[in-house]
mmCIF file of the protein (N, C-alpha, C, O) and its ligand, coordinates in Angstrom:
data_MODEL
# 
_entry.id   MODEL 
# 
loop_
_entity.id 
_entity.type 
_entity.pdbx_number_of_molecules 
1 polymer     1 
2 non-polymer 1 
# 
_entity_poly.entity_id                      1 
_entity_poly.type                           'polypeptide(L)' 
_entity_poly.nstd_linkage                   no 
_entity_poly.nstd_monomer                   no 
_entity_poly.pdbx_seq_one_letter_code       
;(UNK)(UNK)(UNK)(UNK)(UNK)(UNK)(UNK)(UNK)(UNK)(UNK)(UNK)(UNK)(UNK)(UNK)(UNK)(UNK)
(UNK)(UNK)(UNK)(UNK)(UNK)(UNK)(UNK)(UNK)(UNK)(UNK)(UNK)(UNK)(UNK)(UNK)(UNK)(UNK)
(UNK)(UNK)(UNK)(UNK)(UNK)(UNK)(UNK)(UNK)(UNK)(UNK)(UNK)(UNK)(UNK)(UNK)(UNK)(UNK)
(UNK)(UNK)(UNK)(UNK)(UNK)(UNK)(UNK)
;
_entity_poly.pdbx_seq_one_letter_code_can   XXXXXXXXXXXXXXXXXXXXXXXXXXXXXXXXXXXXXXXXXXXXXXXXXXXXXXX 
_entity_poly.pdbx_strand_id                 A 
# 
loop_
_entity_poly_seq.entity_id 
_entity_poly_seq.num 
_entity_poly_seq.mon_id 
_entity_poly_seq.hetero 
1 1  UNK n 
1 2  UNK n 
1 3  UNK n 
1 4  UNK n 
1 5  UNK n 
1 6  UNK n 
1 7  UNK n 
1 8  UNK n 
1 9  UNK n 
1 10 UNK n 
1 11 UNK n 
1 12 UNK n 
1 13 UNK n 
1 14 UNK n 
1 15 UNK n 
1 16 UNK n 
1 17 UNK n 
1 18 UNK n 
1 19 UNK n 
1 20 UNK n 
1 21 UNK n 
1 22 UNK n 
1 23 UNK n 
1 24 UNK n 
1 25 UNK n 
1 26 UNK n 
1 27 UNK n 
1 28 UNK n 
1 29 UNK n 
1 30 UNK n 
1 31 UNK n 
1 32 UNK n 
1 33 UNK n 
1 34 UNK n 
1 35 UNK n 
1 36 UNK n 
1 37 UNK n 
1 38 UNK n 
1 39 UNK n 
1 40 UNK n 
1 41 UNK n 
1 42 UNK n 
1 43 UNK n 
1 44 UNK n 
1 45 UNK n 
1 46 UNK n 
1 47 UNK n 
1 48 UNK n 
1 49 UNK n 
1 50 UNK n 
1 51 UNK n 
1 52 UNK n 
1 53 UNK n 
1 54 UNK n 
1 55 UNK n 
# 
loop_
_struct_asym.id 
_struct_asym.entity_id 
A 1 
B 2 
# 
loop_
_chem_comp.id 
_chem_comp.type 
_chem_comp.mon_nstd_flag 
UNK 'L-peptide linking' . 
ZN  non-polymer         . 
# 
_pdbx_entity_nonpoly.entity_id   2 
_pdbx_entity_nonpoly.name        ? 
_pdbx_entity_nonpoly.comp_id     ZN 
# 
_pdbx_nonpoly_scheme.asym_id         B 
_pdbx_nonpoly_scheme.entity_id       2 
_pdbx_nonpoly_scheme.mon_id          ZN 
_pdbx_nonpoly_scheme.ndb_seq_num     1 
_pdbx_nonpoly_scheme.pdb_seq_num     101 
_pdbx_nonpoly_scheme.auth_seq_num    101 
_pdbx_nonpoly_scheme.pdb_mon_id      ZN 
_pdbx_nonpoly_scheme.auth_mon_id     ZN 
_pdbx_nonpoly_scheme.pdb_strand_id   A 
_pdbx_nonpoly_scheme.pdb_ins_code    . 
# 
loop_
_atom_site.group_PDB 
_atom_site.id 
_atom_site.type_symbol 
_atom_site.label_atom_id 
_atom_site.label_alt_id 
_atom_site.label_comp_id 
_atom_site.label_asym_id 
_atom_site.label_entity_id 
_atom_site.label_seq_id 
_atom_site.pdbx_PDB_ins_code 
_atom_site.Cartn_x 
_atom_site.Cartn_y 
_atom_site.Cartn_z 
_atom_site.occupancy 
_atom_site.B_iso_or_equiv 
_atom_site.pdbx_formal_charge 
_atom_site.auth_seq_id 
_atom_site.auth_comp_id 
_atom_site.auth_asym_id 
_atom_site.auth_atom_id 
_atom_site.pdbx_PDB_model_num 
ATOM   1   N  N  . UNK A 1 1  ? 1.479   224.252 20.131 1.00 0.00 ? 1   UNK A N  1 
ATOM   2   C  CA . UNK A 1 1  ? 0.667   224.514 21.385 1.00 0.00 ? 1   UNK A CA 1 
ATOM   3   C  C  . UNK A 1 1  ? 1.222   223.700 22.595 1.00 0.00 ? 1   UNK A C  1 
ATOM   4   O  O  . UNK A 1 1  ? 1.807   222.621 22.497 1.00 0.00 ? 1   UNK A O  1 
ATOM   5   N  N  . UNK A 1 2  ? 0.941   224.408 23.809 1.00 0.00 ? 2   UNK A N  1 
ATOM   6   C  CA . UNK A 1 2  ? 1.471   223.614 24.957 1.00 0.00 ? 2   UNK A CA 1 
ATOM   7   C  C  . UNK A 1 2  ? 0.310   222.822 25.674 1.00 0.00 ? 2   UNK A C  1 
ATOM   8   O  O  . UNK A 1 2  ? -0.656  223.499 26.026 1.00 0.00 ? 2   UNK A O  1 
ATOM   9   N  N  . UNK A 1 3  ? 0.293   221.632 25.901 1.00 0.00 ? 3   UNK A N  1 
ATOM   10  C  CA . UNK A 1 3  ? -0.531  220.895 26.588 1.00 0.00 ? 3   UNK A CA 1 
ATOM   11  C  C  . UNK A 1 3  ? -0.051  220.377 27.944 1.00 0.00 ? 3   UNK A C  1 
ATOM   12  O  O  . UNK A 1 3  ? 1.157   220.358 28.184 1.00 0.00 ? 3   UNK A O  1 
ATOM   13  N  N  . UNK A 1 4  ? -0.898  219.981 28.790 1.00 0.00 ? 4   UNK A N  1 
ATOM   14  C  CA . UNK A 1 4  ? -0.607  219.465 29.990 1.00 0.00 ? 4   UNK A CA 1 
ATOM   15  C  C  . UNK A 1 4  ? -0.391  217.956 30.132 1.00 0.00 ? 4   UNK A C  1 
ATOM   16  O  O  . UNK A 1 4  ? -1.297  217.196 29.790 1.00 0.00 ? 4   UNK A O  1 
ATOM   17  N  N  . UNK A 1 5  ? 0.704   217.506 30.594 1.00 0.00 ? 5   UNK A N  1 
ATOM   18  C  CA . UNK A 1 5  ? 0.946   216.049 30.675 1.00 0.00 ? 5   UNK A CA 1 
ATOM   19  C  C  . UNK A 1 5  ? -0.015  215.582 31.786 1.00 0.00 ? 5   UNK A C  1 
ATOM   20  O  O  . UNK A 1 5  ? 0.030   216.110 32.897 1.00 0.00 ? 5   UNK A O  1 
ATOM   21  N  N  . UNK A 1 6  ? -0.858  214.623 31.500 1.00 0.00 ? 6   UNK A N  1 
ATOM   22  C  CA . UNK A 1 6  ? -1.737  214.052 32.509 1.00 0.00 ? 6   UNK A CA 1 
ATOM   23  C  C  . UNK A 1 6  ? -1.066  213.198 33.606 1.00 0.00 ? 6   UNK A C  1 
ATOM   24  O  O  . UNK A 1 6  ? -1.696  212.916 34.625 1.00 0.00 ? 6   UNK A O  1 
ATOM   25  N  N  . UNK A 1 7  ? 0.171   212.794 33.419 1.00 0.00 ? 7   UNK A N  1 
ATOM   26  C  CA . UNK A 1 7  ? 0.971   212.028 34.418 1.00 0.00 ? 7   UNK A CA 1 
ATOM   27  C  C  . UNK A 1 7  ? 1.611   212.801 35.193 1.00 0.00 ? 7   UNK A C  1 
ATOM   28  O  O  . UNK A 1 7  ? 1.433   212.660 36.403 1.00 0.00 ? 7   UNK A O  1 
ATOM   29  N  N  . UNK A 1 8  ? 2.487   213.779 34.730 1.00 0.00 ? 8   UNK A N  1 
ATOM   30  C  CA . UNK A 1 8  ? 3.392   214.572 35.798 1.00 0.00 ? 8   UNK A CA 1 
ATOM   31  C  C  . UNK A 1 8  ? 2.986   216.019 35.799 1.00 0.00 ? 8   UNK A C  1 
ATOM   32  O  O  . UNK A 1 8  ? 3.562   216.801 36.554 1.00 0.00 ? 8   UNK A O  1 
ATOM   33  N  N  . UNK A 1 9  ? 1.923   216.465 34.909 1.00 0.00 ? 9   UNK A N  1 
ATOM   34  C  CA . UNK A 1 9  ? 1.414   217.716 35.078 1.00 0.00 ? 9   UNK A CA 1 
ATOM   35  C  C  . UNK A 1 9  ? 2.448   218.871 34.484 1.00 0.00 ? 9   UNK A C  1 
ATOM   36  O  O  . UNK A 1 9  ? 2.295   220.080 34.659 1.00 0.00 ? 9   UNK A O  1 
ATOM   37  N  N  . UNK A 1 10 ? 3.306   218.382 33.900 1.00 0.00 ? 10  UNK A N  1 
ATOM   38  C  CA . UNK A 1 10 ? 4.138   219.280 33.154 1.00 0.00 ? 10  UNK A CA 1 
ATOM   39  C  C  . UNK A 1 10 ? 3.736   219.776 31.841 1.00 0.00 ? 10  UNK A C  1 
ATOM   40  O  O  . UNK A 1 10 ? 2.697   219.274 31.411 1.00 0.00 ? 10  UNK A O  1 
ATOM   41  N  N  . UNK A 1 11 ? 4.356   220.705 31.049 1.00 0.00 ? 11  UNK A N  1 
ATOM   42  C  CA . UNK A 1 11 ? 4.072   221.158 29.905 1.00 0.00 ? 11  UNK A CA 1 
ATOM   43  C  C  . UNK A 1 11 ? 4.612   220.188 28.903 1.00 0.00 ? 11  UNK A C  1 
ATOM   44  O  O  . UNK A 1 11 ? 5.715   219.651 29.009 1.00 0.00 ? 11  UNK A O  1 
ATOM   45  N  N  . UNK A 1 12 ? 3.644   219.969 27.779 1.00 0.00 ? 12  UNK A N  1 
ATOM   46  C  CA . UNK A 1 12 ? 4.088   219.154 26.710 1.00 0.00 ? 12  UNK A CA 1 
ATOM   47  C  C  . UNK A 1 12 ? 3.967   219.957 25.440 1.00 0.00 ? 12  UNK A C  1 
ATOM   48  O  O  . UNK A 1 12 ? 2.896   220.527 25.237 1.00 0.00 ? 12  UNK A O  1 
ATOM   49  N  N  . UNK A 1 13 ? 4.913   220.063 24.590 1.00 0.00 ? 13  UNK A N  1 
ATOM   50  C  CA . UNK A 1 13 ? 4.888   220.770 23.436 1.00 0.00 ? 13  UNK A CA 1 
ATOM   51  C  C  . UNK A 1 13 ? 4.387   219.865 22.351 1.00 0.00 ? 13  UNK A C  1 
ATOM   52  O  O  . UNK A 1 13 ? 4.914   218.776 22.122 1.00 0.00 ? 13  UNK A O  1 
ATOM   53  N  N  . UNK A 1 14 ? 3.168   220.423 21.565 1.00 0.00 ? 14  UNK A N  1 
ATOM   54  C  CA . UNK A 1 14 ? 2.575   219.544 20.601 1.00 0.00 ? 14  UNK A CA 1 
ATOM   55  C  C  . UNK A 1 14 ? 2.445   220.411 19.372 1.00 0.00 ? 14  UNK A C  1 
ATOM   56  O  O  . UNK A 1 14 ? 1.950   221.536 19.433 1.00 0.00 ? 14  UNK A O  1 
ATOM   57  N  N  . UNK A 1 15 ? 2.877   219.893 18.302 1.00 0.00 ? 15  UNK A N  1 
ATOM   58  C  CA . UNK A 1 15 ? 2.835   220.634 17.028 1.00 0.00 ? 15  UNK A CA 1 
ATOM   59  C  C  . UNK A 1 15 ? 1.363   221.096 16.810 1.00 0.00 ? 15  UNK A C  1 
ATOM   60  O  O  . UNK A 1 15 ? 0.434   220.321 17.041 1.00 0.00 ? 15  UNK A O  1 
ATOM   61  N  N  . UNK A 1 16 ? 1.155   222.394 16.354 1.00 0.00 ? 16  UNK A N  1 
ATOM   62  C  CA . UNK A 1 16 ? -0.201  222.860 16.114 1.00 0.00 ? 16  UNK A CA 1 
ATOM   63  C  C  . UNK A 1 16 ? -0.912  222.158 15.236 1.00 0.00 ? 16  UNK A C  1 
ATOM   64  O  O  . UNK A 1 16 ? -2.137  222.275 15.271 1.00 0.00 ? 16  UNK A O  1 
ATOM   65  N  N  . UNK A 1 17 ? -0.360  221.381 14.372 1.00 0.00 ? 17  UNK A N  1 
ATOM   66  C  CA . UNK A 1 17 ? -1.167  220.614 13.347 1.00 0.00 ? 17  UNK A CA 1 
ATOM   67  C  C  . UNK A 1 17 ? -1.267  219.100 13.652 1.00 0.00 ? 17  UNK A C  1 
ATOM   68  O  O  . UNK A 1 17 ? -1.525  218.237 12.812 1.00 0.00 ? 17  UNK A O  1 
ATOM   69  N  N  . UNK A 1 18 ? -0.993  218.865 15.149 1.00 0.00 ? 18  UNK A N  1 
ATOM   70  C  CA . UNK A 1 18 ? -1.130  217.483 15.467 1.00 0.00 ? 18  UNK A CA 1 
ATOM   71  C  C  . UNK A 1 18 ? -2.432  217.044 15.328 1.00 0.00 ? 18  UNK A C  1 
ATOM   72  O  O  . UNK A 1 18 ? -3.359  217.846 15.442 1.00 0.00 ? 18  UNK A O  1 
ATOM   73  N  N  . UNK A 1 19 ? -2.642  215.753 15.072 1.00 0.00 ? 19  UNK A N  1 
ATOM   74  C  CA . UNK A 1 19 ? -3.940  215.129 14.739 1.00 0.00 ? 19  UNK A CA 1 
ATOM   75  C  C  . UNK A 1 19 ? -4.136  214.194 15.778 1.00 0.00 ? 19  UNK A C  1 
ATOM   76  O  O  . UNK A 1 19 ? -3.184  213.815 16.460 1.00 0.00 ? 19  UNK A O  1 
ATOM   77  N  N  . UNK A 1 20 ? -5.585  213.683 16.005 1.00 0.00 ? 20  UNK A N  1 
ATOM   78  C  CA . UNK A 1 20 ? -5.826  212.754 16.983 1.00 0.00 ? 20  UNK A CA 1 
ATOM   79  C  C  . UNK A 1 20 ? -5.251  211.486 16.584 1.00 0.00 ? 20  UNK A C  1 
ATOM   80  O  O  . UNK A 1 20 ? -5.372  211.103 15.420 1.00 0.00 ? 20  UNK A O  1 
ATOM   81  N  N  . UNK A 1 21 ? -4.595  210.761 17.511 1.00 0.00 ? 21  UNK A N  1 
ATOM   82  C  CA . UNK A 1 21 ? -3.892  209.435 17.317 1.00 0.00 ? 21  UNK A CA 1 
ATOM   83  C  C  . UNK A 1 21 ? -2.449  209.549 17.229 1.00 0.00 ? 21  UNK A C  1 
ATOM   84  O  O  . UNK A 1 21 ? -1.724  208.557 17.306 1.00 0.00 ? 21  UNK A O  1 
ATOM   85  N  N  . UNK A 1 22 ? -1.960  210.858 17.053 1.00 0.00 ? 22  UNK A N  1 
ATOM   86  C  CA . UNK A 1 22 ? -0.486  211.049 17.106 1.00 0.00 ? 22  UNK A CA 1 
ATOM   87  C  C  . UNK A 1 22 ? 0.026   210.825 18.448 1.00 0.00 ? 22  UNK A C  1 
ATOM   88  O  O  . UNK A 1 22 ? -0.641  211.006 19.466 1.00 0.00 ? 22  UNK A O  1 
ATOM   89  N  N  . UNK A 1 23 ? 1.333   210.393 18.414 1.00 0.00 ? 23  UNK A N  1 
ATOM   90  C  CA . UNK A 1 23 ? 1.870   210.051 19.664 1.00 0.00 ? 23  UNK A CA 1 
ATOM   91  C  C  . UNK A 1 23 ? 2.994   210.999 20.092 1.00 0.00 ? 23  UNK A C  1 
ATOM   92  O  O  . UNK A 1 23 ? 3.815   211.279 19.219 1.00 0.00 ? 23  UNK A O  1 
ATOM   93  N  N  . UNK A 1 24 ? 3.140   211.505 21.246 1.00 0.00 ? 24  UNK A N  1 
ATOM   94  C  CA . UNK A 1 24 ? 4.149   212.360 21.846 1.00 0.00 ? 24  UNK A CA 1 
ATOM   95  C  C  . UNK A 1 24 ? 4.826   211.695 22.883 1.00 0.00 ? 24  UNK A C  1 
ATOM   96  O  O  . UNK A 1 24 ? 4.156   211.061 23.698 1.00 0.00 ? 24  UNK A O  1 
ATOM   97  N  N  . UNK A 1 25 ? 6.082   211.740 22.981 1.00 0.00 ? 25  UNK A N  1 
ATOM   98  C  CA . UNK A 1 25 ? 6.918   211.288 24.190 1.00 0.00 ? 25  UNK A CA 1 
ATOM   99  C  C  . UNK A 1 25 ? 7.157   212.478 24.954 1.00 0.00 ? 25  UNK A C  1 
ATOM   100 O  O  . UNK A 1 25 ? 7.506   213.532 24.423 1.00 0.00 ? 25  UNK A O  1 
ATOM   101 N  N  . UNK A 1 26 ? 6.950   212.317 26.371 1.00 0.00 ? 26  UNK A N  1 
ATOM   102 C  CA . UNK A 1 26 ? 7.162   213.355 27.300 1.00 0.00 ? 26  UNK A CA 1 
ATOM   103 C  C  . UNK A 1 26 ? 8.488   213.077 28.075 1.00 0.00 ? 26  UNK A C  1 
ATOM   104 O  O  . UNK A 1 26 ? 8.941   211.937 28.171 1.00 0.00 ? 26  UNK A O  1 
ATOM   105 N  N  . UNK A 1 27 ? 9.047   214.093 28.584 1.00 0.00 ? 27  UNK A N  1 
ATOM   106 C  CA . UNK A 1 27 ? 10.280  214.020 29.323 1.00 0.00 ? 27  UNK A CA 1 
ATOM   107 C  C  . UNK A 1 27 ? 10.103  213.017 30.512 1.00 0.00 ? 27  UNK A C  1 
ATOM   108 O  O  . UNK A 1 27 ? 11.089  212.394 30.906 1.00 0.00 ? 27  UNK A O  1 
ATOM   109 N  N  . UNK A 1 28 ? 8.843   212.838 31.113 1.00 0.00 ? 28  UNK A N  1 
ATOM   110 C  CA . UNK A 1 28 ? 8.792   212.026 32.138 1.00 0.00 ? 28  UNK A CA 1 
ATOM   111 C  C  . UNK A 1 28 ? 8.793   210.573 31.821 1.00 0.00 ? 28  UNK A C  1 
ATOM   112 O  O  . UNK A 1 28 ? 8.851   209.724 32.710 1.00 0.00 ? 28  UNK A O  1 
ATOM   113 N  N  . UNK A 1 29 ? 8.728   210.287 30.558 1.00 0.00 ? 29  UNK A N  1 
ATOM   114 C  CA . UNK A 1 29 ? 8.983   208.910 30.150 1.00 0.00 ? 29  UNK A CA 1 
ATOM   115 C  C  . UNK A 1 29 ? 7.714   208.187 29.603 1.00 0.00 ? 29  UNK A C  1 
ATOM   116 O  O  . UNK A 1 29 ? 7.713   207.079 29.067 1.00 0.00 ? 29  UNK A O  1 
ATOM   117 N  N  . UNK A 1 30 ? 6.628   208.995 29.825 1.00 0.00 ? 30  UNK A N  1 
ATOM   118 C  CA . UNK A 1 30 ? 5.290   208.458 29.378 1.00 0.00 ? 30  UNK A CA 1 
ATOM   119 C  C  . UNK A 1 30 ? 5.152   208.839 27.743 1.00 0.00 ? 30  UNK A C  1 
ATOM   120 O  O  . UNK A 1 30 ? 5.685   209.835 27.254 1.00 0.00 ? 30  UNK A O  1 
ATOM   121 N  N  . UNK A 1 31 ? 4.368   207.903 27.010 1.00 0.00 ? 31  UNK A N  1 
ATOM   122 C  CA . UNK A 1 31 ? 4.071   208.043 25.745 1.00 0.00 ? 31  UNK A CA 1 
ATOM   123 C  C  . UNK A 1 31 ? 2.407   208.670 25.821 1.00 0.00 ? 31  UNK A C  1 
ATOM   124 O  O  . UNK A 1 31 ? 1.479   208.131 26.422 1.00 0.00 ? 31  UNK A O  1 
ATOM   125 N  N  . UNK A 1 32 ? 2.357   209.794 25.127 1.00 0.00 ? 32  UNK A N  1 
ATOM   126 C  CA . UNK A 1 32 ? 0.872   210.391 25.218 1.00 0.00 ? 32  UNK A CA 1 
ATOM   127 C  C  . UNK A 1 32 ? 0.313   210.206 23.770 1.00 0.00 ? 32  UNK A C  1 
ATOM   128 O  O  . UNK A 1 32 ? 1.019   210.215 22.761 1.00 0.00 ? 32  UNK A O  1 
ATOM   129 N  N  . UNK A 1 33 ? -0.990  210.042 23.793 1.00 0.00 ? 33  UNK A N  1 
ATOM   130 C  CA . UNK A 1 33 ? -1.732  210.054 22.601 1.00 0.00 ? 33  UNK A CA 1 
ATOM   131 C  C  . UNK A 1 33 ? -2.491  211.248 22.481 1.00 0.00 ? 33  UNK A C  1 
ATOM   132 O  O  . UNK A 1 33 ? -3.140  211.604 23.465 1.00 0.00 ? 33  UNK A O  1 
ATOM   133 N  N  . UNK A 1 34 ? -2.526  212.056 21.245 1.00 0.00 ? 34  UNK A N  1 
ATOM   134 C  CA . UNK A 1 34 ? -3.229  213.105 21.044 1.00 0.00 ? 34  UNK A CA 1 
ATOM   135 C  C  . UNK A 1 34 ? -4.751  212.729 20.683 1.00 0.00 ? 34  UNK A C  1 
ATOM   136 O  O  . UNK A 1 34 ? -5.098  212.081 19.695 1.00 0.00 ? 34  UNK A O  1 
ATOM   137 N  N  . UNK A 1 35 ? -5.589  213.260 21.673 1.00 0.00 ? 35  UNK A N  1 
ATOM   138 C  CA . UNK A 1 35 ? -7.069  212.940 21.324 1.00 0.00 ? 35  UNK A CA 1 
ATOM   139 C  C  . UNK A 1 35 ? -7.863  214.175 21.137 1.00 0.00 ? 35  UNK A C  1 
ATOM   140 O  O  . UNK A 1 35 ? -7.491  215.206 21.697 1.00 0.00 ? 35  UNK A O  1 
ATOM   141 N  N  . UNK A 1 36 ? -8.956  214.159 20.376 1.00 0.00 ? 36  UNK A N  1 
ATOM   142 C  CA . UNK A 1 36 ? -10.001 215.192 20.258 1.00 0.00 ? 36  UNK A CA 1 
ATOM   143 C  C  . UNK A 1 36 ? -11.111 214.985 21.092 1.00 0.00 ? 36  UNK A C  1 
ATOM   144 O  O  . UNK A 1 36 ? -11.934 214.144 20.730 1.00 0.00 ? 36  UNK A O  1 
ATOM   145 N  N  . UNK A 1 37 ? -11.284 215.588 22.132 1.00 0.00 ? 37  UNK A N  1 
ATOM   146 C  CA . UNK A 1 37 ? -12.425 215.534 23.016 1.00 0.00 ? 37  UNK A CA 1 
ATOM   147 C  C  . UNK A 1 37 ? -13.418 216.592 22.964 1.00 0.00 ? 37  UNK A C  1 
ATOM   148 O  O  . UNK A 1 37 ? -13.404 217.556 23.729 1.00 0.00 ? 37  UNK A O  1 
ATOM   149 N  N  . UNK A 1 38 ? -14.314 216.393 22.016 1.00 0.00 ? 38  UNK A N  1 
ATOM   150 C  CA . UNK A 1 38 ? -15.331 217.329 21.731 1.00 0.00 ? 38  UNK A CA 1 
ATOM   151 C  C  . UNK A 1 38 ? -14.823 218.631 21.149 1.00 0.00 ? 38  UNK A C  1 
ATOM   152 O  O  . UNK A 1 38 ? -15.310 219.739 21.376 1.00 0.00 ? 38  UNK A O  1 
ATOM   153 N  N  . UNK A 1 39 ? -13.834 218.377 20.409 1.00 0.00 ? 39  UNK A N  1 
ATOM   154 C  CA . UNK A 1 39 ? -13.193 219.686 19.651 1.00 0.00 ? 39  UNK A CA 1 
ATOM   155 C  C  . UNK A 1 39 ? -12.014 220.202 20.387 1.00 0.00 ? 39  UNK A C  1 
ATOM   156 O  O  . UNK A 1 39 ? -11.353 221.088 19.845 1.00 0.00 ? 39  UNK A O  1 
ATOM   157 N  N  . UNK A 1 40 ? -11.655 219.741 21.599 1.00 0.00 ? 40  UNK A N  1 
ATOM   158 C  CA . UNK A 1 40 ? -10.562 220.303 22.319 1.00 0.00 ? 40  UNK A CA 1 
ATOM   159 C  C  . UNK A 1 40 ? -9.447  219.178 22.175 1.00 0.00 ? 40  UNK A C  1 
ATOM   160 O  O  . UNK A 1 40 ? -9.681  218.000 22.444 1.00 0.00 ? 40  UNK A O  1 
ATOM   161 N  N  . UNK A 1 41 ? -8.302  219.607 21.760 1.00 0.00 ? 41  UNK A N  1 
ATOM   162 C  CA . UNK A 1 41 ? -7.215  218.569 21.700 1.00 0.00 ? 41  UNK A CA 1 
ATOM   163 C  C  . UNK A 1 41 ? -6.610  218.439 23.077 1.00 0.00 ? 41  UNK A C  1 
ATOM   164 O  O  . UNK A 1 41 ? -6.280  219.409 23.759 1.00 0.00 ? 41  UNK A O  1 
ATOM   165 N  N  . UNK A 1 42 ? -6.482  217.149 23.450 1.00 0.00 ? 42  UNK A N  1 
ATOM   166 C  CA . UNK A 1 42 ? -6.057  216.721 24.870 1.00 0.00 ? 42  UNK A CA 1 
ATOM   167 C  C  . UNK A 1 42 ? -4.938  215.647 24.593 1.00 0.00 ? 42  UNK A C  1 
ATOM   168 O  O  . UNK A 1 42 ? -4.716  215.132 23.498 1.00 0.00 ? 42  UNK A O  1 
ATOM   169 N  N  . UNK A 1 43 ? -4.293  215.405 25.732 1.00 0.00 ? 43  UNK A N  1 
ATOM   170 C  CA . UNK A 1 43 ? -3.499  214.185 25.768 1.00 0.00 ? 43  UNK A CA 1 
ATOM   171 C  C  . UNK A 1 43 ? -3.888  213.158 26.807 1.00 0.00 ? 43  UNK A C  1 
ATOM   172 O  O  . UNK A 1 43 ? -4.315  213.460 27.921 1.00 0.00 ? 43  UNK A O  1 
ATOM   173 N  N  . UNK A 1 44 ? -3.711  211.911 26.362 1.00 0.00 ? 44  UNK A N  1 
ATOM   174 C  CA . UNK A 1 44 ? -4.008  210.930 27.284 1.00 0.00 ? 44  UNK A CA 1 
ATOM   175 C  C  . UNK A 1 44 ? -2.768  209.901 27.239 1.00 0.00 ? 44  UNK A C  1 
ATOM   176 O  O  . UNK A 1 44 ? -2.098  209.749 26.217 1.00 0.00 ? 44  UNK A O  1 
ATOM   177 N  N  . UNK A 1 45 ? -2.539  209.247 28.379 1.00 0.00 ? 45  UNK A N  1 
ATOM   178 C  CA . UNK A 1 45 ? -1.355  208.275 28.328 1.00 0.00 ? 45  UNK A CA 1 
ATOM   179 C  C  . UNK A 1 45 ? -1.752  207.080 27.350 1.00 0.00 ? 45  UNK A C  1 
ATOM   180 O  O  . UNK A 1 45 ? -2.893  206.624 27.290 1.00 0.00 ? 45  UNK A O  1 
ATOM   181 N  N  . UNK A 1 46 ? -0.819  206.688 26.694 1.00 0.00 ? 46  UNK A N  1 
ATOM   182 C  CA . UNK A 1 46 ? -1.030  205.634 25.767 1.00 0.00 ? 46  UNK A CA 1 
ATOM   183 C  C  . UNK A 1 46 ? -0.650  204.279 26.589 1.00 0.00 ? 46  UNK A C  1 
ATOM   184 O  O  . UNK A 1 46 ? 0.454   203.735 26.570 1.00 0.00 ? 46  UNK A O  1 
ATOM   185 N  N  . UNK A 1 47 ? -1.741  203.870 27.280 1.00 0.00 ? 47  UNK A N  1 
ATOM   186 C  CA . UNK A 1 47 ? -1.452  202.581 28.101 1.00 0.00 ? 47  UNK A CA 1 
ATOM   187 C  C  . UNK A 1 47 ? -2.538  201.623 27.565 1.00 0.00 ? 47  UNK A C  1 
ATOM   188 O  O  . UNK A 1 47 ? -2.447  200.423 27.826 1.00 0.00 ? 47  UNK A O  1 
ATOM   189 N  N  . UNK A 1 48 ? -3.536  202.089 26.844 1.00 0.00 ? 48  UNK A N  1 
ATOM   190 C  CA . UNK A 1 48 ? -4.387  201.190 26.257 1.00 0.00 ? 48  UNK A CA 1 
ATOM   191 C  C  . UNK A 1 48 ? -5.494  200.621 27.115 1.00 0.00 ? 48  UNK A C  1 
ATOM   192 O  O  . UNK A 1 48 ? -6.580  200.419 26.571 1.00 0.00 ? 48  UNK A O  1 
ATOM   193 N  N  . UNK A 1 49 ? -5.353  200.366 28.274 1.00 0.00 ? 49  UNK A N  1 
ATOM   194 C  CA . UNK A 1 49 ? -6.281  199.580 29.082 1.00 0.00 ? 49  UNK A CA 1 
ATOM   195 C  C  . UNK A 1 49 ? -7.612  200.430 29.623 1.00 0.00 ? 49  UNK A C  1 
ATOM   196 O  O  . UNK A 1 49 ? -8.795  200.132 29.459 1.00 0.00 ? 49  UNK A O  1 
ATOM   197 N  N  . UNK A 1 50 ? -7.071  201.534 30.290 1.00 0.00 ? 50  UNK A N  1 
ATOM   198 C  CA . UNK A 1 50 ? -8.193  202.475 30.819 1.00 0.00 ? 50  UNK A CA 1 
ATOM   199 C  C  . UNK A 1 50 ? -8.670  203.511 29.866 1.00 0.00 ? 50  UNK A C  1 
ATOM   200 O  O  . UNK A 1 50 ? -7.907  204.124 29.120 1.00 0.00 ? 50  UNK A O  1 
ATOM   201 N  N  . UNK A 1 51 ? -9.907  203.681 29.913 1.00 0.00 ? 51  UNK A N  1 
ATOM   202 C  CA . UNK A 1 51 ? -10.489 204.702 29.178 1.00 0.00 ? 51  UNK A CA 1 
ATOM   203 C  C  . UNK A 1 51 ? -11.058 205.779 30.063 1.00 0.00 ? 51  UNK A C  1 
ATOM   204 O  O  . UNK A 1 51 ? -11.638 206.719 29.519 1.00 0.00 ? 51  UNK A O  1 
ATOM   205 N  N  . UNK A 1 52 ? -10.958 205.739 31.268 1.00 0.00 ? 52  UNK A N  1 
ATOM   206 C  CA . UNK A 1 52 ? -11.705 206.597 32.303 1.00 0.00 ? 52  UNK A CA 1 
ATOM   207 C  C  . UNK A 1 52 ? -10.653 207.583 32.813 1.00 0.00 ? 52  UNK A C  1 
ATOM   208 O  O  . UNK A 1 52 ? -10.836 207.982 33.963 1.00 0.00 ? 52  UNK A O  1 
ATOM   209 N  N  . UNK A 1 53 ? -9.638  208.021 32.194 1.00 0.00 ? 53  UNK A N  1 
ATOM   210 C  CA . UNK A 1 53 ? -8.773  209.055 32.720 1.00 0.00 ? 53  UNK A CA 1 
ATOM   211 C  C  . UNK A 1 53 ? -9.546  210.417 32.680 1.00 0.00 ? 53  UNK A C  1 
ATOM   212 O  O  . UNK A 1 53 ? -10.353 210.790 31.829 1.00 0.00 ? 53  UNK A O  1 
ATOM   213 N  N  . UNK A 1 54 ? -9.101  211.084 33.822 1.00 0.00 ? 54  UNK A N  1 
ATOM   214 C  CA . UNK A 1 54 ? -9.597  212.493 33.746 1.00 0.00 ? 54  UNK A CA 1 
ATOM   215 C  C  . UNK A 1 54 ? -11.132 212.626 34.028 1.00 0.00 ? 54  UNK A C  1 
ATOM   216 O  O  . UNK A 1 54 ? -11.680 211.648 34.538 1.00 0.00 ? 54  UNK A O  1 
ATOM   217 N  N  . UNK A 1 55 ? -11.813 213.637 33.773 1.00 0.00 ? 55  UNK A N  1 
ATOM   218 C  CA . UNK A 1 55 ? -13.130 213.876 34.202 1.00 0.00 ? 55  UNK A CA 1 
ATOM   219 C  C  . UNK A 1 55 ? -14.045 213.118 33.203 1.00 0.00 ? 55  UNK A C  1 
ATOM   220 O  O  . UNK A 1 55 ? -15.268 213.153 33.338 1.00 0.00 ? 55  UNK A O  1 
HETATM 221 ZN ZN . ZN  B 2 .  ? 4.911   213.997 31.816 1.00 0.00 2 101 ZN  A ZN 1 
# 
């Protein structure tokens, strides 16, 4: 599946069987963590400190 990078807004290819907690490196240099947000798979930056990304 293709997800959106929260940093650069570009497309990120994620395996269809990706599980929450998996890490994906994006071309822009960020490491993204796969998260399950109420049943929807999303990506968030793996920076650890902030939990209030996005809406
Ligand atoms: Zn990116």
